[in-house]
C-alpha positions, 0 to 999 in steps of 0.5 A, spaced: 500 500 500 502 506 498 502 512 503 501 519 500 506 523 503 508 531 503 515 534 505 516 541 506 522 545 505 524 552 505 524 555 498 531 557 496 529 559 489 532 552 486 527 547 485 531 543 480 535 542 486 529 540 491 527 535 486 533 532 484 536 531 491 530 531 495 527 529 500 532 532 505 534 530 512 532 534 518 538 535 523 535 540 527 536 540 535 529 540 536 527 535 531 521 531 534 524 524 533 531 526 532 535 526 525 531 523 519 527 525 513 520 528 515 513 527 511 506 529 513 502 523 511 495 524 507 493 531 508 497 537 504 494 542 509 499 540 515 505 541 510 502 548 508 501 549 516 508 547 517 511 551 511 507 557 514 510 556 521 517 554 520 519 557 514 515 564 514 511 562 508 517 561 504 516 554 503 516 548 498 512 542 498 513 536 495 509 530 494 511 523 494 508 516 495 512 510 499 511 503 499 515 502 506 515 496 509 510 496 515 515 491 519 520 497 519 515 502 522 514 503 529 507 506 528 505 510 535 498 512 532 496 505 533 494 505 541 497 498 542 504 500 539 503 506 543 502 502 550 508 498 548 513 504 547 510 507 553 512 500 557 519 500 554 520 507 556 518 505 563 522 499 564 528 503 561 527 508 566 527 503 572 533 500 569 537 507 569 538 506 561 535 512 560 533 518 564 526 519 567 526 526 564 529 524 557 525 527 551 522 522 545 528 524 541 533 522 546 530 516 548 529 514 540 537 515 539 538 511 546 534 505 543 537 505 536 544 505 539 542 499 543 541 495 537 535 492 540 531 497 536 529 494 529 525 500 526 527 505 521 521 509 520 517 512 526 510 514 525 506 519 530 500 523 531 503 530 533 498 532 538 497 540 540 501 542 534 496 546 530 490 550 533 483 550 531 481 551 524 474 552 522 476 549 515 479 543 517 475 541 524 469 542 528 468 543 535 464 538 539 461 544 543 461 551 541 463 553 548 469 548 549 476 548 546 475 540 544 474 539 536 475 533 531 481 535 526 479 532 519 486 533 517 490 530 523 497 532 524 501 525 522 508 525 521 512 519 518 520 520 520 524 515 516 531 514 519 535 513 513 533 514 505 533 507 503 527 506 507 523 511 504 522 507 498 519 513 494 515 512 488 516 519 485 518 525 488 515 532 485 514 539 487 507 541 488 507 548 491 508 553 490 505 553 483 511 557 479 515 551 480 510 546 478 511 543 471 506 545 466 504 551 470 503 557 466 500 564 468 
């Protein structure tokens, strides 16, 4: 099964470089899951949100499809996998393998370095990243803040480029970089 993925990068005026060499590895110190190739799953509006938020409206979105191996993916959007991951963290804390205040990227790095972490891909729902947007969400009660998000912020982080298994990688935004687009 192919997953629809969106990769958002800063627009530096070189679309050919982006299409020829992308996707690009994120190495920011505040990367949610550590170093890796980050994609938004399924919903392009999350890629736009990230571009506006991180790149001050100066961004490019690329589209790709990936047929990655499910066995290589730590799918933290799955509640039973999330519970297992929490238990692994609790055990590692009790055994003083990791600090009880360790961040998720630090925990993942520690697990990867232990050679007992077989995952090359991590999938998460990054809660509380976006605020209520009436175009993509509906409140349950107009007097409360809770809402259903019709484009949930799900990210996939590929730890290495070969695990992405890209079908194609092309710019889809801004339109000035899209092949065949005429003003």
